[in-house]
VEXDREN-2710 file (C-alpha; in Angstrom, 1 decimal):
% VEXDREN-2710
k/r/px/py/pz
1/MET/-105.1/-276.1/62.1
2/GLU/-101.6/-277.5/62.3
3/ASP/-98.9/-274.9/63.0
4/ASN/-97.1/-275.5/59.8
5/ASN/-100.3/-275.0/57.8
6/LEU/-101.1/-271.8/59.7
7/ILE/-97.6/-270.5/59.2
8/GLU/-97.9/-271.1/55.4
9/GLU/-101.3/-269.4/55.3
10/LEU/-100.1/-266.4/57.3
11/ALA/-96.9/-266.2/55.2
12/ASN/-99.1/-266.3/52.0
13/TYR/-101.3/-263.5/53.5
14/GLU/-98.2/-261.4/54.3
15/HIS/-96.8/-261.8/50.8
16/ASN/-100.1/-260.8/49.3
17/ARG/-100.4/-257.8/51.7
18/TRP/-96.8/-256.8/50.8
19/SER/-97.6/-257.1/47.1
20/ARG/-100.8/-255.1/47.3
21/TRP/-98.9/-252.3/49.2
22/ARG/-96.0/-252.3/46.6
23/SER/-98.5/-252.1/43.7
24/HIS/-100.3/-249.2/45.5
25/LEU/-97.0/-247.4/46.2
26/PHE/-95.6/-247.9/42.7
27/GLY/-98.9/-246.7/41.3
28/LYS/-98.4/-243.4/43.1
29/CYS/-94.9/-242.8/41.8
30/ARG/-93.4/-241.1/38.8
31/ILE/-91.3/-243.4/36.6
32/ASN/-88.0/-241.8/35.8
33/LYS/-86.1/-242.2/32.5
34/ASP/-83.7/-244.7/34.2
35/GLY/-86.6/-246.8/35.5
36/SER/-86.3/-245.6/39.1
37/LEU/-89.4/-244.2/40.9
38/THR/-90.0/-240.9/42.6
39/ILE/-92.6/-240.7/45.3
40/PRO/-94.5/-237.4/45.1
41/LYS/-94.0/-235.2/48.2
42/GLU/-97.7/-235.3/49.1
43/PHE/-97.5/-239.0/49.6
44/VAL/-94.2/-238.9/51.5
45/ASP/-95.6/-236.3/53.8
46/ARG/-98.8/-238.3/54.5
47/TRP/-97.1/-241.6/54.9
48/ASN/-94.4/-240.1/57.2
49/ARG/-97.2/-238.6/59.3
50/GLN/-99.0/-242.0/59.5
51/ILE/-95.7/-243.8/60.3
52/ASN/-95.2/-241.4/63.2
53/THR/-98.8/-241.6/64.5
54/SER/-100.1/-244.4/66.8
55/TYR/-103.0/-246.4/65.5
56/PHE/-105.3/-244.9/68.1
57/ASP/-104.5/-241.3/66.9
58/LEU/-105.2/-242.1/63.3
59/SER/-108.4/-240.8/61.8
60/VAL/-111.4/-243.2/61.7
61/GLU/-110.9/-243.6/57.9
62/GLU/-107.2/-244.4/58.4
63/GLN/-108.0/-247.0/61.1
64/LYS/-110.5/-248.7/58.7
65/SER/-107.8/-250.2/56.5
66/ASP/-105.9/-251.5/59.5
67/LYS/-109.1/-253.1/60.8
68/GLU/-109.8/-254.7/57.5
69/GLU/-106.3/-256.3/57.6
70/ALA/-106.8/-257.5/61.2
71/VAL/-110.1/-259.2/60.1
72/ARG/-108.3/-261.0/57.3
73/ILE/-105.7/-262.3/59.8
74/ILE/-108.5/-263.5/62.2
75/ASN/-110.2/-265.3/59.3
76/ILE/-107.0/-267.1/58.4
77/ILE/-106.5/-268.2/62.0
78/LYS/-110.1/-269.3/62.5
79/ASN/-110.8/-270.7/59.0
80/GLY/-107.4/-271.7/57.7
81/ARG/-107.7/-269.3/54.8
82/ASP/-108.2/-265.7/53.7
83/ASN/-111.8/-265.4/52.5
84/ASN/-110.9/-262.2/50.6
85/GLU/-108.5/-263.9/48.1
END
């Protein structure tokens, strides 16, 4: 695969990953009267713990989603596309 095509495919993947995360995050939030969002404390606590934990110290279940993302990246590099789209 040509470098420019690979860059485009990886950038597309990254945008889709970012969009999925924002949708997930916003879905957990409370919508305030002014349209802003409030993240419930339970999610702030969990995500802060995950941020401050190395991958190898995460639970097997937490590592699973990171592995799924890694497989998607490998598929793009090998096949030129994300087979999960």
